[in-house]
N, C-alpha and C positions, 0 to 999 in steps of 0.2 A: 505494499499501500503506500508505504514511504517512497519508494522507487518511483510509482505511478504519479505521484502527488510533484516529486521533481521534476519528472518528464516534464509534465504539463507546465509548471512554473518555468520551466526552459524554455518551453515553446511561446508561451506568452511573452518574456523576455527577448526574444527574436522577432517576434510580430511587432513588438513594439518597435524593436530597433528598426526594422522594414519599414514601417510608418515613418519614424522620425527620418529616415535616411531620404526618404521620397519627398517628403514635404519640406525636410532641409534645404534641398537642392531647387525645388520648384514651388513656388505657392503664389498666393494673388491678393493684394490689398484691394479689398470690396469697395474700401471708402473713398479711396482714390482711382479705381479701376485701372490696375496698374499690375501687369503681371511679372512676378517676380522671379528670377532666373539666377541662380548660382553662377559665379563669374567662370568657373570650371566647366560648366554645362552650355556656357553662352553660344560658342561657336556650333554644337551640334544641334540646340534648339533652332538656330537659324536656318536649319534643314526639316526639322521636324516639325516645328510651329506651323509652316505653311503647308505641310503635310494633312495635319490635323484639321487646319480650319478648310482645307479643300473638301473635305467631306462632312464636315459640321455646318457650315455657311456656304460652301458652294456648290456645283454640281459637277461631282468627279468619277462618273459611272458610264461606261467603262475607265478606269482609273488610268490616268495620265500621271507623270510627275509633274507638280505643279511648278517647280522649276525649270521644267523642260517642254511644254504642252506640245502636240502634235501628232504622238506616236504614242503605243502603249508601253506603259510604265515598265519599268528594267529594274524596280525595286521592291521589295516584298514590302506589303501595304497593310497586311492584316491587324497588326495590333492597332496602328494609328487610324484605320477606316473605324475599328471598335471603340477607341476614345473620341473620333469624332462623332460617332452616332451618339456616345453620352451625353456630349456637350449640345447636340443638334435638340435633344429631347429635354434640355434643361439644365444637365448637370453642370457646374460651373467649371472653367477650364481646368485648374489644378485638381480638381477633384475626378474629371473624367479622364485623365493623364495618371494622376497619383494612383488612384483604386486600384486599375490593371496593374500598374508597374509593383505596387506593395503586394498585391496578390500572388504576383509571379515570382517576387522574391522571396516572400514566405514559403509558397510551394517549392521553390527551388533548395532552401533550407531545408524544408521536410523530406524530399527526397534524398537530397545529400546523406542524412540519418537515416531515412529508411532502406535505402540501397546499401550504404556500409553494414549497416545492422542485417541485411539480407545476406550479404556476402561472409562476413566476419562473426556475427552472431555476438558482439560485445557492445555494451553500449559506451564504452570509455572510448573504444575505436570510432564508432559513430560520433560521440561529441568532438572528439579530436580532429575528425575530418571536418564537421562545421568550422571548428576555430581555424583549421588550415583555409578554408575557403576566405572568412571573413579576413585575415590577416596572411597576405600574401609571404611567399618564401624569399623573395627578393633581395639583395644585397643593397637596396637603396639607402639604407643606413651609414654604408661606406660613402655613397656621394653626400649625403647629408653631413657627417662629419668633417668631409674635404672641405666644405663651406662654412660650417661654423665649428671650428678646433674648441676642445674642452676648455671651458673657463668657470669662473665663479659663477657666471651667469647661464650655464648651460640649461640647468632646469628648465628656467623661465622661457628661454628662447626655444627651447625643443616645444612647450607646449602650447606657445603663441606662434609658432610656425604657420604659414600661409600659403607656402609654395611648395610643391611637389620637387624634392631634391631629383629625381630621376623621371624626366618625362621625354626617353630618346622617341623618336630621332629627332624632335622639334628642339630640344635644350642640349643637344650634343652629347647626351650620356649614352654611355653602351647600353644601359637598363632602360628597357622599352616603359611606356606610358600606360602597358594594356593589363599589368597586375593587379592594379588596386581597386578598389569599388567604385572609382569615376566613370569606368567601362559601362556598369550596370546604371549609372544614376543620369548617365548621358543617352547610353542606346536602350530607351525604355524596354522594348521588346525581346531583349538578349535573356533576362533571367528568366521569363517565362518560357522563351523556346528551349533553353537548358531545361529547367525544369521538365518539358514534355518528353524531352529526348531521354532525360532518367527514367521517367514512367515508363518507356518503352523497353529501356535495357532491363528494370526491374522485373517487367512482365515475360522478357525473353528468358532471363536467368531464373525466374520461379519456373518457367517451362508449364504454368498451367493453361489448358487449351484454350476455355472459352474467353478469358481475358485477353488472351493472344490474336484473338479475331480483331481486335482494335488496332493491331499495331499498323496495317495498311492505312486506315485512317489518319490517325496521328503521324505517319510517315509523310503523307501526302499533303496535310496542313501546312507543313513546313514550306511547301513551295511557293507559299503565300506570306507565310510567318517569318522565316528566317532560310533563305537558299544553303548557306553555309551549313546551318542544322540539319537540312536534308541530307546533305552529303555524309556529315557525321553519323548521322542516325542509319542510313543506309549501310555504310560500313559496319556497324553492329549487327543490321539485319541478316545481312548478306553473310557474315562471318558464322552467326548461329545458325543460318541455313546450311552453311557448308559442315558446321562440326556438329550438329545436332540434328541428323538423320529423321529422329522420330519428331522433329516439330517440322519437318518439311512442308508436309501437306497442309498443315494450320497456317504456315506463313503463306504459302501460295494463296488459299482461301482469303486470307486477310488481306492479300493485296489487291482485291476487287474493291476494297474502301479507298484505295489510291487514285483508282479511274477516275472518278467526279473531280478531285483537285487537278489531276494532271490535264483533263480536258478543259477545266474554266482555266488554269494557268495558261494553256496553249491559246486560248480565246482573247485574254484580256492581258496577258504580259508577255514579254520578252525577256528570256532567260540568257544572258552574255554568256558566252563559252570562249573565254580567253586565258585558256591553260597553257603556261609557258615555262619553261627549263629557268629556274631562280634558284642555285642554292645558297644556303645561309640564312634565310629570313633577312632580319634587318643589320645583320654582320656587316660591319665596314671596315673590318681588316682583312689581310690576304687569307685565303681559305686554307687551313690547315686542322690536324686534328686538335691540336695543342689550342688555338683560338675559338674552334667552336666548343671545347668543353668549356674554356673559360668563359665564352660569351654566354652559355645557358648556364652556369653557376652563378655569374653575377645577376643572371634575369629568374631564375627559379632555385638559386640556393642549394640547400641539401636536399630538396627534392631530386636533385640529378643523381643522387646516390642512394636516398633511401627508398623511392619506387622500385628500384631493380631489387634491391634487397628485400622490400614487401613481395615483388613476384617471386622470390626465390623461397621465401618462409609462407606462402600463401595455402590454404588449403587447396586440395588438387580442385576440388571443382571450380574455384575463382579463378584458376589459370585460362581458362576459358575467354575471359576477357584481355589477356594479356595482346592477342595478337592484334586486336583494332585497338587497342591503346597506342601499341608502337607505331602503326600506321599512321594513328593522329599526330604523331610525333616526327616520325619519318618524312611522310609525304609533304606536309608544308614546310619543311625545310628543305626539300626540293625543289618543290614546283609552286610557281605564282598561280593562284586558283583563282582570281578574278582581275580587273583592269589595274588596282593598285596592290601590290604586295602588302601593306599594312593590314589588308583585310585578314590576311591568313592569321592574325591573331586569335580569331575565333576557334580555330581548330586547336591552339595549344591553350586557351580558356579551359576549354571543354576535358583536354587532356589531362591538365592539371586538377581538376574536379575529381575525376574519376581516380587519377592518379595518387591524389592524396591520400585516399581511403587507404591505398596501399602503404602509403607514408606510415599513417597511423597505425597501420598493423605491424610496421616493422618496428615501430617505436614501442608498441604494447608488446610484443615479444623480448623486446630488449628490457622494459620495465621489470618482466617476470624473473630477470637474472641476479635477483637478490638485490642488497642495499645499494652495490656499486652500480648496477645496471639502474635501479631508480635515480639515482644521482645522474647518470649520464643521458638518460630519459629526459629529465628535467633540463637538462642543458641543451640538449639537441630542439627541444620544444621552444624554448626561450630564443635560441639562435634562430628559428625558423618563422618565427612570428614576429620577430623584432622590425623587420622590415615593413608589414603591413601596419605595426603601430606606427611608426614614421609616416608612413603613406595615408593612414585615416585623419591625422592631425588635421592636415590643410583641407580636408573636407570639412570637419568639424567647425575650422576657423573661417570658412568660406564667408562672403559676403554676397550681397545679391545686385544684378543689374537689372533696371524695370525697362517694360516695354509698355507704353500708352495702349490699352485697349481701345476698342471702337467707341464708347460712349464719350471719351475726353481725346481723341484723336481724331481732328477733325478730317485729316487726308484719308484715312481710313475709313471713317463715316462716310464719305463721300463715295468711296468704290461701294461699300456694302448697299448705301440706300439708290445708288442710281446708274448701277451697272448691272447686266445680265450676272446670274450664279456662275454661269458658264463662260463668261468673257476672258478672252485672253490680253494684257496688257503688258506693250512695251515699256520697259523699266528700263531707269538710267543710273538707278542704285541698286545695291544688291541685298545685304542681309537684313532682315525683319522689314522688307516692303510694306506700304501700307496697305497696299494691294492685297499682298499675302497674309495680313492680320486679318481683312474682310473674307479672305476665302477665295480670292481670285487667283487665278495662273499668271505669273508672269514670264514673259517669252524668254528671258536669259537670266538663269539664276547663277548662284556664285560659284564659278568654276571647278573648285574642289569638289563639290557634289555632283556636280553633272558630269564631271570626266571621269572621277572615282567608280561610275554609275555603268560607264560605257557608252555614254552621249557622245554624238558629233559636235564637243562645246565649241571646237574652233570656228568651224562654219557658221553656227548660232552665232558666236561673236562677230564675226565677219557680217552677217546679217545687220544686227545691230547698230554697227557703227556705220554702215552703209546707209540705213535710214535716217538716223539722226544727222548724217553728215552730206545728205543728198542735196544737189547742186539744184533742185528746182522741186517745187512742190508735187509735180507731176511724177518725178520719178519716185518720191518719196511714197506716194499713193500708191503707185504701183506695186513696190514692195511690201506695204503694208496689206493691201488687198492678196497679194499673192501669199504672204504667210498668215493668214485669218486672224491678223492683229486687230481687235476693236478698237483699243484706246490705248494713247499714248502718254506715258507719265515724262514730264521732263523738269528735273530738278534743278536749282541753280548751285548744287552742289552735286554733280553727277561723277562718278567712277572717271579714273583717271584716263582710262583707255578711250572714254566717250568725248569726241570733238564736234559738237553740234555745230550746226549751220545756222546760227542764231538768227539770221537774217531772216531766212524763211518761215522759222516756227515762231517768229515775233511779228513778221508784216505778212505772210501769207496764210498761215494756220489761226484757225479762229478758237480759242482754248473753252472747253466746256465747264471747268472749274479752275480755278487760281486762289492760292492761298500765299499771301504775301509775308506771313508771319515766318511757315517753312519754307517759301520759295518754290513751291510744287506748281505744277501747271498739268492739266489733262486735257485731252485733245480727242473728241470722238473721231473715230475714223469714218464711219458712214454721214456723219454730217460736213465734214471736211474733205472727204474724196467720194461724192455721189458717183455712182455707177452709170 
């Protein structure tokens, strides 16, 4: 009975942490109508907010990426469509995003516990696997102390730190930015998709026939929820199909549940197939065995050694997971699986989630070796989680940046009230464009977002510059009509690559809307370019 109450208390604490983490990084000031976004999530939400609003306030079905309209979406949209649906029925923006985000993280933590419990049947191992997820094993503390040498003020500086010490490749560190909890507060669909993947693995490992019939349905959902997790889960399903002949008939029948998802994804989306040979992931040194080991030791710490030890010591039945786990580590170390090599991090994240269960088992076995084993185990745990502690402090100390929402944002309010819900707006600025806040699609989104999803960003940018710099109204109108652009926004603070021909826009075009405070003007294509 005591154990059950302890587990319930632990579950409630983890649930409270999940609620805190998601609302701490995204909130809403209802009094002033401000969307409050943590600074470390600011860039990512520059892509996710337009996607959510395109479903809640816009007309985006069949779905297009609202930062690159005109062709089927190349990005998994299902989570953000659900958030948009919640907002559309009256749920406030922060609740519409945070509620499914929190449920996804709670489910992920629960599945880490249950899966490791199923494999190793030790509560201590399961709890340690959850701790290893929350506190990554990287050596980010090495970067931290290189920037903040020990002094009389070290403790205060440590707990007041606001910057990730390791944020490779952007800050030049060899340790990547993808091991801390920031990826789950930024990529809100990630925790839920990982959780469902663990559900599939749990069902496969359990081997119970009836629940296994859901395998194909869950697998298919990843085509619209998270395409990387589709490949991850497919690897486990494929391996169990080979290694467990007794499950083959059940798995084959379950794949009927994949077919509707496959048909739907083929009809409404495009899956980029850009697999290239790219060894080393983000290793920026020469390829050698020593450099590869050093890179991964700094990035995942003692897990590099504890996971293999856990493999060796693992119960016989659990070794069926070793081959797909090794594939999760080796393949993204050799191949670039999307337009941007950075996206390979999702495979390593999931490898660490399951691999850390084996690390926990290795430490448990060491713990059982008398007093010296217990001391050594504690030292191993402290060393392994210290990098995660260093990385969670900047999240705790983060601050908000605000986005003025429609009721107090005159420009966004114009787009919301005076443009069709499926309108495409030519934009002269990128992030948090007022048309995006209103749920409208902008013609040329932030280049990294569009390029990394496999869109032809260069051509789109060239069209944009050609329209704004047109030598005549006739030329501009022809390009606007050819590209199905309903409205043109022109700001007094355009992106630097845009060189407007101010003469034709000020003299030959008549604005539908002007805001002298923001310096923004809007031109209706239909009014200015009659057929």
